[in-house]
C-alpha positions as CSV (number, residue, x, y, z in Angstrom):
1,X,63.1,128.1,74.4
2,X,61.3,131.3,75.4
3,X,62.1,132.8,78.8
4,X,59.2,132.4,81.3
5,X,59.9,134.3,84.6
6,X,58.8,132.6,87.7
7,X,56.5,135.5,88.7
8,X,54.6,135.2,85.4
9,X,54.2,131.5,85.8
10,X,52.9,131.9,89.4
11,X,50.2,134.4,88.2
12,X,49.4,132.0,85.3
13,X,48.8,129.2,87.8
14,X,46.6,131.4,90.0
15,X,44.5,132.3,86.9
16,X,44.0,128.6,86.0
17,X,43.2,127.8,89.6
18,X,40.3,130.3,89.5
19,X,39.2,129.3,86.0
20,X,39.0,125.6,86.9
21,X,37.2,125.9,90.2
22,X,34.1,123.9,89.0
23,X,36.2,120.8,88.3
24,X,37.0,117.9,90.6
25,X,39.7,115.1,90.9
26,X,42.3,113.3,92.9
27,X,45.3,112.1,90.8
28,X,47.8,114.7,91.8
29,X,51.5,114.2,92.4
30,X,52.9,113.6,95.8
31,X,55.1,116.5,97.1
32,X,58.6,115.6,98.1
33,X,58.3,118.1,101.0
34,X,55.3,116.4,102.7
35,X,56.6,114.5,105.8
36,X,55.8,110.8,106.4
37,X,54.2,110.0,103.0
38,X,57.1,108.8,100.8
39,X,58.8,106.8,103.5
40,X,55.5,105.1,104.2
41,X,54.9,104.3,100.5
42,X,58.4,102.9,100.1
43,X,57.8,100.6,103.1
44,X,54.5,99.4,101.7
45,X,56.2,98.5,98.4
46,X,58.8,96.4,100.3
47,X,56.0,94.7,102.2
48,X,54.3,93.8,98.9
49,X,51.3,96.1,99.5
50,X,52.0,98.4,96.6
51,X,52.7,97.6,93.0
52,X,56.4,96.7,92.6
53,X,56.6,98.1,89.0
54,X,57.4,101.6,90.2
55,X,61.1,102.2,90.6
56,X,60.9,105.1,93.2
57,X,63.9,106.5,91.2
58,X,61.9,109.3,89.4
59,X,59.9,111.5,91.7
60,X,57.5,113.1,92.5
61,X,55.2,110.1,92.3
62,X,51.7,109.9,90.9
63,X,50.0,107.5,93.4
64,X,46.7,107.2,91.4
65,X,48.5,106.1,88.2
66,X,51.5,104.3,89.7
67,X,49.7,102.3,92.5
68,X,46.0,102.5,91.7
69,X,45.2,104.4,94.9
70,X,43.0,107.3,95.8
71,X,45.6,110.0,95.3
72,X,47.6,110.7,98.5
73,X,45.1,108.6,100.5
74,X,47.5,105.7,100.1
75,X,45.8,103.1,102.3
76,X,42.3,104.5,101.7
77,X,41.6,105.2,105.3
78,X,41.6,109.0,105.3
79,X,38.5,109.8,103.3
80,X,35.3,108.6,101.9
81,X,34.6,109.9,98.4
82,X,30.9,109.3,98.8
83,X,30.6,111.8,101.7
84,X,33.7,114.0,101.2
85,X,33.0,117.7,100.8
86,X,36.5,118.3,99.5
87,X,37.2,115.5,97.0
88,X,34.7,114.4,94.5
89,X,34.2,113.6,90.8
90,X,32.1,115.5,88.2
91,X,28.9,113.8,87.1
92,X,30.2,113.4,83.6
93,X,33.3,111.6,85.0
94,X,35.6,113.8,82.9
95,X,37.2,115.8,85.7
96,X,37.3,116.7,89.3
97,X,38.9,118.6,92.2
98,X,40.9,117.7,95.3
99,X,41.9,119.8,98.2
100,X,45.6,119.0,98.7
101,X,47.0,118.2,102.2
102,X,47.8,121.2,104.3
103,X,51.4,121.1,105.5
104,X,53.3,123.0,108.2
105,X,57.0,122.3,108.9
106,X,59.3,123.9,111.5
107,X,63.0,123.6,112.0
108,X,65.1,125.0,114.8
109,X,68.9,125.2,114.9
110,X,70.3,126.4,118.3
111,X,73.7,127.6,117.1
112,X,74.5,127.3,113.4
113,X,73.0,126.1,110.1
114,X,72.4,122.4,109.6
115,X,70.1,120.2,107.6
116,X,69.4,118.9,104.1
117,X,66.5,117.9,101.9
118,X,64.1,120.6,103.3
119,X,63.0,122.2,100.1
120,X,63.0,126.0,100.1
121,X,64.2,126.2,103.7
122,X,67.5,128.0,104.0
123,X,70.8,127.6,106.0
124,X,69.5,129.2,109.2
125,X,70.2,129.7,112.8
126,X,67.1,129.9,115.0
127,X,63.6,129.0,113.8
128,X,62.1,128.7,110.3
129,X,58.7,127.7,109.1
130,X,57.4,126.3,105.8
131,X,53.6,126.3,105.1
132,X,51.9,124.7,102.0
133,X,48.3,124.2,100.9
134,X,46.6,123.9,97.6
135,X,44.1,122.5,95.2
136,X,44.3,120.1,92.3
137,X,42.0,120.4,89.2
138,X,41.5,118.1,86.3
139,X,39.3,118.0,83.3
140,X,39.9,115.6,80.5
141,X,43.6,115.5,79.7
142,X,44.2,118.9,81.4
143,X,45.4,119.1,85.0
144,X,46.3,122.0,87.2
145,X,48.0,121.7,90.6
146,X,48.2,124.9,92.6
147,X,50.3,124.3,95.7
148,X,52.3,127.4,96.7
149,X,54.8,127.4,99.6
150,X,55.3,130.2,102.2
151,X,58.6,130.3,104.0
152,X,59.7,132.5,107.0
153,X,63.1,132.1,108.6
154,X,64.5,134.0,111.5
155,X,67.9,134.0,109.8
156,X,69.8,134.7,113.0
157,X,73.4,135.7,112.8
158,X,75.9,132.9,113.5
159,X,79.6,132.3,113.1
160,X,80.6,131.0,109.6
161,X,84.1,130.5,108.2
162,X,86.3,132.0,111.0
163,X,88.0,135.3,110.2
164,X,90.9,134.0,112.3
165,X,92.0,131.7,109.4
166,X,95.2,133.0,107.8
167,X,95.1,134.8,104.4
168,X,96.4,131.8,102.4
169,X,93.5,129.7,103.8
170,X,91.0,132.3,102.8
171,X,92.5,132.4,99.3
172,X,92.0,128.7,98.8
173,X,88.6,128.7,100.4
174,X,87.5,131.4,97.9
175,X,88.5,129.1,95.0
176,X,85.4,127.1,96.0
177,X,83.2,130.1,96.8
178,X,84.0,131.7,93.4
179,X,82.9,128.6,91.5
180,X,79.6,128.0,93.3
181,X,76.7,130.0,94.7
182,X,76.3,128.6,98.2
183,X,76.2,131.6,100.7
184,X,76.6,130.9,104.4
185,X,73.8,133.2,105.2
186,X,70.9,134.7,103.2
187,X,71.1,138.3,104.1
188,X,71.3,140.0,107.5
189,X,67.7,140.0,108.5
190,X,64.7,137.7,108.6
191,X,64.0,135.9,105.3
192,X,60.4,135.6,104.0
193,X,59.3,134.2,100.6
194,X,56.1,133.1,98.8
195,X,57.0,130.6,96.1
196,X,55.0,128.7,93.5
197,X,56.0,125.5,95.3
198,X,54.7,122.2,94.0
199,X,52.6,123.7,91.3
200,X,52.1,122.6,87.7
201,X,50.0,122.8,84.5
202,X,49.9,119.5,82.5
203,X,48.4,117.8,79.6
204,X,48.1,114.1,80.3
205,X,47.5,111.2,77.9
206,X,47.6,107.6,79.3
207,X,51.0,107.1,80.9
208,X,52.5,110.4,79.6
209,X,52.4,113.9,80.8
210,X,53.7,117.2,79.3
211,X,53.6,120.6,81.0
212,X,55.2,123.4,83.0
213,X,56.0,122.8,86.7
214,X,57.9,124.3,89.7
215,X,57.8,121.0,91.6
216,X,60.9,119.6,93.4
217,X,62.4,116.6,91.5
218,X,64.3,113.6,92.8
219,X,66.3,111.3,90.5
220,X,67.9,108.2,91.9
221,X,67.3,105.4,94.4
222,X,68.7,107.0,97.5
223,X,66.6,107.5,100.6
224,X,68.7,110.5,101.9
225,X,71.0,111.4,99.0
226,X,70.7,112.0,95.3
227,X,73.7,113.1,93.2
228,X,71.8,115.1,90.5
229,X,68.2,115.9,91.7
230,X,66.9,116.2,95.2
231,X,64.6,118.4,97.3
232,X,67.5,120.2,99.0
233,X,66.9,123.4,97.0
234,X,63.6,125.1,96.1
235,X,61.8,123.7,93.1
236,X,62.8,125.5,89.9
237,X,60.7,126.5,86.8
238,X,60.8,123.8,84.2
239,X,59.1,122.3,81.2
240,X,58.7,118.6,81.5
241,X,57.8,115.5,79.5
242,X,57.5,112.5,81.7
243,X,55.7,109.2,82.4
244,X,53.3,109.1,85.3
245,X,53.4,105.3,85.6
246,X,55.7,102.6,84.3
247,X,55.4,102.0,80.5
248,X,55.0,98.3,79.9
249,X,56.7,96.7,76.9
250,X,57.6,93.2,75.8
251,X,61.1,93.5,77.3
252,X,60.1,95.2,80.6
253,X,58.9,98.5,82.1
254,X,60.3,102.0,81.5
255,X,60.0,105.3,83.3
256,X,61.4,108.6,81.9
257,X,61.5,112.4,82.3
258,X,63.0,115.1,80.1
259,X,63.2,118.6,81.5
260,X,64.2,122.1,80.4
261,X,64.5,124.6,83.2
262,X,65.6,127.9,84.6
263,X,68.1,128.2,87.5
264,X,68.5,131.4,89.4
265,X,71.1,132.9,91.7
266,X,70.7,133.5,95.4
267,X,71.4,137.2,95.2
268,X,73.6,137.0,98.3
269,X,77.3,137.4,98.7
270,X,79.7,134.8,100.2
271,X,81.2,135.5,103.6
272,X,83.7,138.3,104.0
273,X,83.3,139.3,100.3
274,X,85.3,142.5,100.9
275,X,88.4,140.5,102.1
276,X,91.6,141.8,100.4
277,X,94.8,139.8,100.7
278,X,98.1,141.2,99.4
279,X,96.2,143.9,97.5
280,X,94.0,141.4,95.7
281,X,90.2,141.1,96.4
282,X,89.3,137.5,97.0
283,X,85.8,137.7,95.7
284,X,85.2,137.6,92.0
285,X,81.7,138.8,91.1
286,X,79.5,136.3,89.2
287,X,77.6,137.0,86.0
288,X,74.2,138.5,86.3
289,X,72.5,135.9,84.1
290,X,70.2,133.0,84.6
291,X,71.1,129.5,83.7
292,X,69.4,127.1,81.3
293,X,69.2,123.5,82.6
294,X,68.4,120.5,80.5
295,X,68.1,117.0,82.0
296,X,67.1,113.5,81.1
297,X,66.4,110.4,83.2
298,X,65.3,106.9,82.2
299,X,64.8,103.7,84.3
300,X,64.3,100.2,83.1
301,X,62.9,97.1,84.9
302,X,63.9,94.0,83.0
303,X,61.1,91.6,82.4
304,X,63.2,88.6,83.3
305,X,64.6,89.9,86.7
306,X,61.9,90.6,89.2
307,X,62.5,93.6,91.5
308,X,65.6,94.9,89.6
309,X,65.6,98.5,88.3
310,X,68.4,100.1,86.3
311,X,68.6,103.8,85.5
312,X,70.6,106.6,83.9
313,X,70.4,110.4,84.2
314,X,72.2,113.3,82.7
315,X,72.0,117.1,83.2
316,X,73.7,120.1,81.6
317,X,73.5,123.8,82.5
318,X,74.9,126.9,80.8
319,X,74.4,130.6,80.9
320,X,71.4,131.7,78.8
321,X,73.4,134.4,77.0
322,X,75.9,131.7,75.8
323,X,73.3,129.7,74.0
324,X,73.7,129.9,70.3
325,X,72.6,126.7,68.6
326,X,69.9,124.1,68.9
327,X,72.4,121.6,70.4
328,X,72.7,123.9,73.4
329,X,69.0,123.2,74.3
330,X,69.5,119.5,74.5
331,X,73.2,119.1,75.3
332,X,72.5,116.0,77.4
333,X,72.5,114.1,74.1
334,X,75.7,115.8,73.0
335,X,78.5,115.5,75.6
336,X,81.2,116.5,73.0
337,X,83.3,113.5,74.0
338,X,86.9,113.5,73.0
339,X,90.5,113.3,74.4
340,X,91.1,115.3,77.5
341,X,94.2,116.9,75.9
342,X,92.0,118.8,73.4
343,X,90.4,122.1,74.4
344,X,86.8,122.5,73.4
345,X,85.5,125.9,74.3
346,X,81.8,125.1,73.5
347,X,81.9,122.1,75.8
348,X,83.8,124.0,78.6
349,X,80.9,126.5,78.8
350,X,78.6,123.7,80.0
351,X,78.5,122.2,83.5
352,X,77.5,118.6,82.8
353,X,76.9,115.7,85.3
354,X,75.6,112.2,84.7
355,X,74.8,109.2,86.9
356,X,73.9,105.6,86.5
357,X,72.0,103.7,89.3
358,X,70.3,100.5,90.3
359,X,67.7,99.4,92.9
360,X,67.0,95.8,93.7
361,X,64.1,95.0,96.0
362,X,62.6,91.7,97.3
363,X,59.1,92.1,98.7
364,X,59.2,88.5,100.1
365,X,62.2,89.4,102.2
366,X,61.1,93.1,102.7
367,X,64.6,94.1,101.5
368,X,66.1,96.6,99.1
369,X,69.7,97.4,98.0
370,X,70.5,100.3,95.8
371,X,73.4,102.4,94.5
372,X,74.2,105.4,92.3
373,X,77.5,106.2,90.5
374,X,78.0,109.7,89.1
375,X,80.5,111.4,86.8
376,X,81.3,115.1,87.0
377,X,81.5,115.9,83.3
378,X,80.0,114.1,80.3
379,X,82.8,114.6,77.8
380,X,85.1,111.8,78.8
381,X,85.6,109.0,76.4
382,X,84.7,105.4,77.3
383,X,88.5,104.6,77.2
384,X,89.3,107.4,79.7
385,X,86.5,106.2,82.0
386,X,87.7,102.5,81.9
387,X,91.3,103.5,82.6
388,X,90.4,105.7,85.5
389,X,86.8,105.3,86.7
390,X,87.6,107.0,90.0
391,X,88.3,110.4,88.4
392,X,85.6,113.0,89.0
393,X,83.3,110.3,90.5
394,X,80.7,110.3,93.2
395,X,78.6,107.5,94.5
396,X,75.9,106.3,96.9
397,X,75.3,102.9,98.3
398,X,72.5,101.9,100.7
399,X,70.1,99.3,101.9
400,X,66.9,99.0,103.9
401,X,65.3,96.0,105.5
402,X,62.0,95.4,107.3
403,X,62.2,92.6,109.9
404,X,58.9,91.2,111.1
405,X,58.2,91.4,114.8
406,X,56.0,89.2,117.0
407,X,52.9,91.4,116.7
408,X,51.1,91.5,113.4
409,X,52.0,94.3,111.0
410,X,54.9,95.5,113.2
411,X,58.4,95.6,111.8
412,X,61.9,96.6,112.8
413,X,63.3,98.8,109.9
414,X,67.1,99.0,109.7
415,X,69.0,100.8,107.0
416,X,72.3,102.3,106.1
417,X,73.4,104.8,103.4
418,X,76.8,106.1,102.3
419,X,77.5,108.9,99.9
420,X,80.8,110.3,98.7
421,X,81.4,113.4,96.5
422,X,84.9,113.9,97.8
423,X,87.6,113.1,95.3
424,X,90.4,110.5,95.6
425,X,92.4,111.4,92.5
426,X,95.1,114.0,93.5
427,X,95.1,115.8,90.2
428,X,91.3,116.5,90.4
429,X,91.7,117.9,94.0
430,X,94.6,120.2,92.9
431,X,92.6,121.4,89.9
432,X,89.6,122.1,92.3
433,X,87.3,120.1,90.1
434,X,84.8,119.4,92.8
435,X,81.2,118.2,92.4
436,X,78.7,121.1,92.2
437,X,81.4,123.7,91.3
438,X,82.4,124.8,87.8
439,X,85.2,127.2,86.5
440,X,83.0,128.7,83.8
441,X,79.4,128.4,85.1
442,X,80.6,129.9,88.4
443,X,77.2,129.7,90.2
444,X,77.9,125.9,90.2
445,X,75.1,123.4,90.2
446,X,72.7,125.4,92.4
447,X,69.4,127.1,92.4
448,X,68.7,130.1,94.7
449,X,71.8,129.5,96.7
450,X,71.4,125.7,97.4
451,X,72.8,122.6,95.7
452,X,70.3,120.7,93.5
453,X,71.9,117.4,94.3
454,X,73.5,116.1,97.5
455,X,72.7,118.7,100.2
456,X,76.1,118.6,102.0
457,X,77.7,120.1,98.9
458,X,81.1,119.8,97.3
459,X,83.6,117.3,98.4
460,X,81.5,115.9,101.3
461,X,81.5,112.2,102.5
462,X,78.6,111.0,104.6
463,X,77.5,107.7,106.2
464,X,74.3,107.3,108.0
465,X,72.5,104.4,109.8
466,X,69.0,104.1,111.2
467,X,66.8,101.6,113.1
468,X,63.1,102.1,113.9
469,X,59.9,100.3,115.0
470,X,57.2,100.8,112.3
471,X,53.6,99.9,112.0
472,X,51.6,101.5,109.1
473,X,52.3,105.2,109.2
474,X,53.7,105.0,112.7
475,X,57.4,105.0,113.3
476,X,59.8,105.5,116.2
477,X,63.5,105.2,115.8
478,X,67.1,106.4,116.1
479,X,69.6,107.5,113.5
480,X,73.3,108.2,113.4
481,X,75.1,110.3,110.8
482,X,78.8,110.9,110.2
483,X,79.6,113.9,107.9
484,X,83.0,114.8,106.6
485,X,82.6,118.3,105.1
486,X,84.4,119.3,101.8
487,X,87.3,116.9,101.9
488,X,88.5,118.4,98.6
489,X,89.2,121.7,100.2
490,X,90.8,120.0,103.2
491,X,93.3,118.1,101.1
492,X,94.0,121.0,98.7
493,X,94.7,123.4,101.6
494,X,96.4,121.3,104.2
495,X,98.2,118.5,102.3
496,X,101.2,120.6,101.3
497,X,101.8,121.6,105.0
498,X,101.1,118.0,106.1
499,X,98.5,119.0,108.6
500,X,96.2,116.0,109.1
501,X,94.4,117.3,112.2
502,X,91.8,119.6,110.7
503,X,89.1,117.5,109.1
504,X,85.8,119.3,109.6
505,X,83.5,116.5,110.9
506,X,79.9,116.3,112.3
507,X,78.8,113.3,114.4
508,X,75.1,113.5,114.6
509,X,72.9,111.1,116.7
510,X,69.2,111.6,116.6
511,X,65.8,110.3,117.4
512,X,62.7,110.4,115.2
513,X,59.0,109.7,115.4
514,X,56.1,109.7,112.9
515,X,52.5,109.1,113.8
516,X,49.0,109.1,112.3
517,X,46.1,110.7,114.2
518,X,43.2,109.9,111.8
519,X,43.6,112.5,109.0
520,X,46.6,114.2,110.7
521,X,50.1,113.0,110.1
522,X,52.9,114.2,112.4
523,X,56.6,113.7,112.0
524,X,59.3,115.0,114.4
525,X,63.0,114.5,115.0
526,X,65.7,115.7,117.3
527,X,69.4,115.7,116.5
528,X,72.5,116.6,118.5
529,X,75.3,117.9,116.2
530,X,78.7,117.3,117.7
531,X,81.1,119.3,115.4
532,X,84.9,118.8,115.4
533,X,87.2,121.4,114.0
534,X,84.3,123.7,112.8
535,X,85.2,125.1,109.4
536,X,88.6,123.4,109.6
537,X,89.8,125.8,112.4
538,X,92.2,125.1,115.2
539,X,94.9,127.1,117.0
540,X,98.4,125.7,117.0
541,X,100.3,125.2,120.3
542,X,104.0,125.7,120.5
543,X,104.7,122.4,122.4
544,X,101.8,120.1,121.4
545,X,100.8,118.8,117.9
546,X,97.4,117.3,118.7
547,X,95.3,120.1,120.1
548,X,91.5,120.5,120.2
549,X,90.1,122.5,117.3
550,X,87.1,124.7,117.2
551,X,84.6,122.1,118.5
552,X,81.0,123.1,118.7
553,X,77.5,121.8,119.6
554,X,74.2,122.4,117.9
555,X,70.7,121.2,118.7
556,X,68.4,120.6,115.8
557,X,64.6,120.1,116.2
558,X,62.2,119.4,113.3
559,X,58.4,119.1,113.4
560,X,56.2,118.5,110.4
561,X,52.4,118.3,110.4
562,X,50.2,117.5,107.4
563,X,46.4,117.2,107.3
564,X,44.3,115.4,104.7
565,X,40.8,116.9,104.3
566,X,38.0,114.4,104.7
């Protein structure tokens, strides 16, 4: 596959945007970074107001095709196509243009970095802003979506991994830093980027679409977590072949996507990269080479079981300069399975992950239950997996329920979700075989310094719960999150000295609100982050075993505003 730098693709999208200005339409994809929209659509499906054939397990969604709606105007209250100056169809009915929603998001962290699933936003202390706007063009089978994103972050200095940790702790911490590209801070000054964002050029025929895109992807049923693809990192350049709506067959409905993409490094060093312990530098420089990512996902809705969706996904990345044969371009179909005792250098050069998942929904009860089970490495045989399914695993389980209230169209939404990427098999922990890290592809499963899957990163275990009053787009609620950071590092470092006091934990209560003001949608949340043993640090006391660690507090405020042009 030829190399297509992001800058060239961005210019190409601009060219097509200018060339296609006379055209008009409204069947664009729904950006994962737009606040309010997706949560609303998912609720409407549980209420039976949107077609239940869509699994919500391959995103971004295409509302016009999947739900027969007017693009992102989900409930058809925002615009009137007969009078709109921004959304109309050509007289020959072969094409059209739509002005995409304008979006502005802001996020504030009072003391240290916190937050996931925020697209190109970075780990940041202080304020950061994300702005997006664009236009969608379509003529015949050709569609062009031009939706760049502009990011500015104050990137204020904050305390990371404490320098007061002893040298042996730093050595073991760097075993994770040297096998992933997840910097604590993106440089030493403010951070500003203009990115292609949620842009694409596609050729569409019936249910299928093929093209080039920089859109964020989400694979899996989770509301807050995805093991393989989420919108935690910026969108990456990729070629894609996918369905835009479920493909109906005699045995049920299918959705699928096949991608081939380019992953890039952050360009920033890990903390204290000049640290030398016992005459040995801890930091091992990574290769200056981009990584090729191939991925495949498929979902199936059995004809005989209403509301049930089953899915499977697999990804594989490797350095571009290591690619030698055709099988390297589609390694998701070639895991090189075999006994673990046999060394396979070609397979070891690949970082491979896979996941299977389910979602069951019942519109009559306004209820959904879902789960995802992932394996870090695709080369294990079926026998090895059956003998020890817990090895290299990660999983997500969750549910959501809308309970009718006395007033019409008002509901109490309750939900819970649990995700674990921390390992339970001792050998895996000692071998430092964590999710999103890799001993050969030492940038790990990241793009531009952020994990492509679960945003809290390697070895983390999280449980969250929420309850909210909802009516249409409007929502007011509370949420609680418990985060146990990188348990793999914790057990690797502190098990041998039997120190069980140092788990790095966040307890995060919060409130949230979403509201529609005609064509304006506003979403906001406020979280109080109570951190225990920040970065696993505490100071020992000569006469007391249980002592307070480095406990810290952080206030997180988020506001998102999107406007649909009438």
